[in-house]
N, C-alpha and C positions, 0 to 999 in steps of 0.2 A: 465659413469657419464652423467647425463642429465643436459643440460644447459637450464634454464628457463628464458625467456625474458618477461618483463612486459611492453608492449607498453603503451603509454599514452592514456587515455580514454577521450572521448568528455565530459562526465558528471562528470569529476573530480571536486570536490568542496572543499572549505576550510572554516572552521569556521571563522567568522569575528573576534572572540575574539583572535585567535591565529596568523592570518596572514592578511596582507592587501589584498583586492580584486583587480580585474582588470586584463585585458588580459596580460599585460607585466609581472606582478607578477606570474600569472599562467604559462606563457611560461617559465620563469626562473625555476620554480619548475619542470615543465614537463621535461625540458632538463636535469636537474640534475638526476632525476629518470631514464630517458631514457639513459643517459650516462652509468650508471651502468649496464643496461641490454643489451646495444648494442656494447660496446667496445669489440674488439676482444681479448683484454688482461685481461678482467675482467669477473667474473661470478656474476650473481645476483640470489640468492636463495630466496625463499619465506620468510624465517625467517629474512633475512637481509632486504628485502623490507618492511616487516611488521614493523621493528624497525624504518626505515626511515619515514614510514607513520605516526607513532605516533608523530614524530617531525613536519612533514610538514602539516599534516591535514588528511582528510578522503580520501582514495583512494578506489573507488568502483571496486573491483576485479570481481564482478559477471558479469559485462557487458564487460569485457575485453577479447580479444582473447589471449590465451596463445600459444606462438609459441615455439617449441622446436628446438634449434640450429639455424644455419644460414639459410637465404633464399636459396632455391635451384634453383630458376629461376628469371628472371627479373620481372615477373608479381607480385611476392610476395613483391617486394620493394614498389609497389604502396600502398598496405595496410599499410605497416610500415610508409610510408610518411603521409598517411591519419591520422594515430594515432598520429603522431609527430607534425603536423602543426595545427595552428588555422584554423578554417573552411574557413575564407575569403581567406587565402593564398592557402590552398589546392584547393579550388574551382577555384582560379585564374589559377593555374598551370594545373589542370586536365580538366577544362571545355572547351566547344566548343561553336559554334554559334547556336543560336535559338534551333531547335529540336535536334541538335547534331548528325544528320544523318551521315554527312561526318566524324565526329570524330569517330563514331563507325565503319563505313565502311572502314576506313583506316586500321583497324586491321582485320576486318572480311574478307576483300577481299583476304588477304594472305592465309586464310584457304581454299579458293576455288581453289587454285592452288596446283596441285599434282606433284609428282616426277616420272621420268622415269629413274631409276638408271641403271648403267652398272655393270655387274659382271666380275669377273676374271681379274681385273685391279690391278696392283701393287700399293697399297696405304699404304705401310709400312712407307712412309714419306709423310707428308702433309705440303705444303707451301702455306699459305694464305696471304703472304705479297704482297704488290702492290705499285704503285706510283700514286700520285695525283699532277698534274702540275709539275712533275719532282721531287717531294719530296717523299722519301721512307717512308712508314708507315707499321706497323706490320700486319695490317689487313684492309680490305676495310670497315672500320667502323670509322666514324668521329663524332665529337660532334657538333650538330646543334646549331645555335644561339638561345638562350632562355634568356629572360631578368630577372633581379632582383633576382639573386641567393641568396642574403643575406636574402630574405624572407624565404628561405629554410634552410639556415645554416649561422652562423655568419661569416664564412670565405668567403662565396660567391664564386665569379668566380675565386678567387685565388686558392681555394681548387680544383675546377674543372680543372683549367689549370695544376695544379701539377699532377692530376690524368691522364690528357692527356699526359703529359710528361712521366710519369711512364709507360704508356701503349703504348708509341711510336706511337701516332696518332695525328691528327690535330684537334685543337679546333677553332671553329668559334665564336669569341666574339661578343655578341650583343651590338649595340650602346646604348641600354637602360639597360646596365648592372649596377649592384650595385657598382662594382669596376671600376676604371678608366683604360683607355687604358694603361697608364704608369705603374700602379700598377700591372696589370696582366703581362705585358711584363717583369718586373723586378723580378717576383716571381719564374720563372723557365725557362727552355729552350725549352718549347713546341713549335712546329710549329703552328703558329697562323694566321688565316685569320680574317678579320674584316667586320662585317655586318653593313650596313647603311640603314636608311630611308632618303629620301630627304625632308627636311623641306621647308616651304614657303620661309624662308630666306636661299637662296642657300649657303651663306657664312658659315653657320653652317656645312653643309655637307662637304664643302671644307676644313674647319679647322679639322674636324674629320678625313678625309682621309689623310691629311698631317701629323697629329699626328700619325696615324697608320703607315704610311710609315716611319717616323722618328724612330719609336720604333720597327722596325723589323718585322712587320706583312707582310705576303707574298702575300696576295691577298685581293681584296675587293669583298664582296658579297652584291649585291644590291637587296633588297627585293622590288618586284614590285606589290604585290597583296594587298596593303593597301592604296588605294586612300582615303579611309575612314575606320575606324575600324569596324569590324564585330559586330553584336549585340550579346554580350555574357551575357546572362540573369542572370547567377549566379553572375557575377560582378555587374550588375545593382541592384539586390536584396541586395547584401552585401554592396553596395555603396563603391566599391573598391577605395581606396585612391591612390594617386601618391606618392610613396616613393621618396627619393632623387635620382635623375638621374645624377650621378656624371660626366658622360662624357659631358653632355650639361648644366651643372650648370653654370649659368651666361650668357648662350647663348640663351636659350629659357625659357620663363616664364612658370612655372608649376602651377601658380595660376589660378584655374578654378572655376567658379560659376556654379555648377551643382547639385542642391539639389534633383533632381528627379531620379538620378541614379548613374552610375559609374563615379567617378571623373577621373579615368584613361582614360575612353573612351572619356570624354569631352576634356581632354588634347590632346589626339591623334588627335581628329577631328580638333582641332584648330591649331595644329602644322604641320601636314603632308601636303605636297604639292600635291593637287589633280590634278594639271595640268601636272604632270610629264608624258612625252610621249617618244616614241622611239627616236626622234631626240636628246633628252637630254642625251642619252648614249654617244654621241659624246662629249658633254660637260664634262661628268664625265671622259672619257678617256683622255681629254686634261689636267686635273689637277693632274694626277698621272701616274707614270710609272708602277704601279702594274697591274697585270692581273685582269679583272673584270668578276665575275660570276654573273649570273642573277638568282634570286630565286623566284619562283612563277609561272612558266610556266606549263600549263596543256594541250595545244593543238598543233597540227601540225603547224597551222598558226603562232602562236607566236614563236615556235621553229625556223621556217624559218627566221622570222624577227630578232630574236636574233643573228643568225649566220651572217645575212646581216649587222648588225651594229657593228660586230666585238667583241662580247663577247668571253671570253676564256673558258667558260663552262656554263652549264645549270643545275639548280637544279629543278627537277620536285617536286612541292610542292603545297599544298593547305593550307598552314599556320597551319598545324595540326588540320584542321577542325574548325579554329577559325575565319574565314572570311566569305565567302559566303557558306552557308549551301546548301547541295545537289549538290555540285560539286563532280566529281567522285573521288573515292579513287585513290591515286597516283600510286599504283602498276598497276591499270587497264589502265592507259594512258601512262605508261612508254614506251612501245613499239612504240606507235604512235610518241612520241617525238624522240626516238632513230632513227626511220626510217626517219623522216623528216630531222634530222641533218646529217645523212649519214656519220658519222665518222669524220666530220669536227672539232667538239669540244667534249670533254667528257661530259657525262650526269650522273648526280647523282640523287639519290632518297631520299626524306625526307617524313616521315609520316608513322606511323603504325608498325614500326619494333619493335618486341618484342622478337623474337627468332632468333637463328642462321639460322634456316631454312628459315626465311624471308630474311635474307641477301643473302643466296644462290639463292633464287627465283629472287630477284632483279638483281643479277649479271647475271643470266641466261637470263633475259629479256633485258639485255643490259646496265645496270647501271655499272659505273666504281667503285662506292662505295656508301654506304648509310650514311645518317646522322641520329643520334638519339637525340631526345630532351627530352621528358617527362621521359624516363627511367633514364637519367642522373640526372634530378632534383629529382626524387624519391630516387635514390641512395644517392644523396647529403643530402636530408632531413633526411633520415633514419640513415646514418652512415658517413656523411661528405666525405672527400677525399677518405677514404677507400671504402665507398659505391659506389662512381663513378667508382673507379678502379674495384671493384667487378662486377658491371654491365657490363663493357666492357669485363672483363675476362670471364664472363658467356657466352656472345654472341660469343666470340672467340672460346671457348670450343665447343659450340653447332655447330658453323660453321665448325670446324675441323671434328667433328663427321659426319655431314651431307655430307661433301666432301668425307670422307672415304667410307661411306655407298652408295654413289652415283657413286663411281668409278672415282673421280676427284682428282688427287694428287696435283694440283695447280689451282689457280683461272683462269689461261688461259685455263684449261681443261673444265671449266664450260661453256656449250653451251646452245643454245635455245632448243635443242632436249632433254635436261635433265628435262624439266618441261612441264606440260600440263595445259593450262588455262581453265577457265569455258567455254569460247566461243568454244574452240576446243572440249570439251566434248559434248556440244550440237550439234555441227556440225557433230560429228562422229555418233550420234544417228539418224540423218536424212536419 
């Protein structure tokens, strides 16, 4: 039996005589059709879809991609998300800064790393479980902090948290989430970390940290690469708006007068504290008993400073290519940071992970685990909680296969000698 899915098309139109126009009306209609095609418990056949179209309006099938069955890899979820979301929201999640060089390099750099597998190793059993800050997780794959999940799906971060719980992994909740710290905490038993930006009014950060601690979050992740927001040109063109930011509602004004571009960018520029510096880590440590991870480190120099000020971990990150364009891909600087830290604190990698092979490569180069951002959002947009769980499951399956074919029965067996970087390839030819 062939399962036919009918993703939503960008040029879907409705006659004014039959339906109201406007993006919210379209989105409601889109989600209704999409539900029938993407639910794992329902089938959508062309004859059924045609009857629905007669009721809802004109659905231009000629420009739609017809997909048979479920996605078979994480990358296929991106196309489903593009079809499901309004252009403004898809561009917000998928876009990067300026020329988007770093955005592309984050993914491409993984492809330039090759394997050095070992043969005749007993891989009849594969164990990819690990620990992060003492917490056991099923695989070295965590959910990165990304904001505004309700733009992707009505259940927002609650659906993401439930998927994290079902997958036995850690979710890092963004401070600019659509759902509150308390709502996510009460939704499931997932291990949760909380990410913050420091606003000009330091009391805002203090209140957020204290709320997270009261509600059972296990660590604070401080993002340090946003003294000002990067120039995200798609958001400027789309005049990206600021949806309700529930965690800071009533604490920070979201009223921004910015007729020339992204209202979201204007809000961030006015709210974030550009004076934040290394000595302020001491202030943050003084207001919480939770361990503090620092996210946004790309150099040896900053890695050394991070250990000196007493952080509990480092996330190598370039903000998904959304801040300073032409910074290096995170996988290319991971070893530099790992060597600088010298085992004093764990190092994690964020950015560009799309395959289980990418996870393996990051572990081989010294990461304790990786964080995934956009793949989670794409899975959420396409199929809700089920989509997020599916994305994580796919990466786990691919990691397990990579470990078996490389001769590594556990994550502890993955070593630097299992991969060859581009630099090593060039050096070997000299």
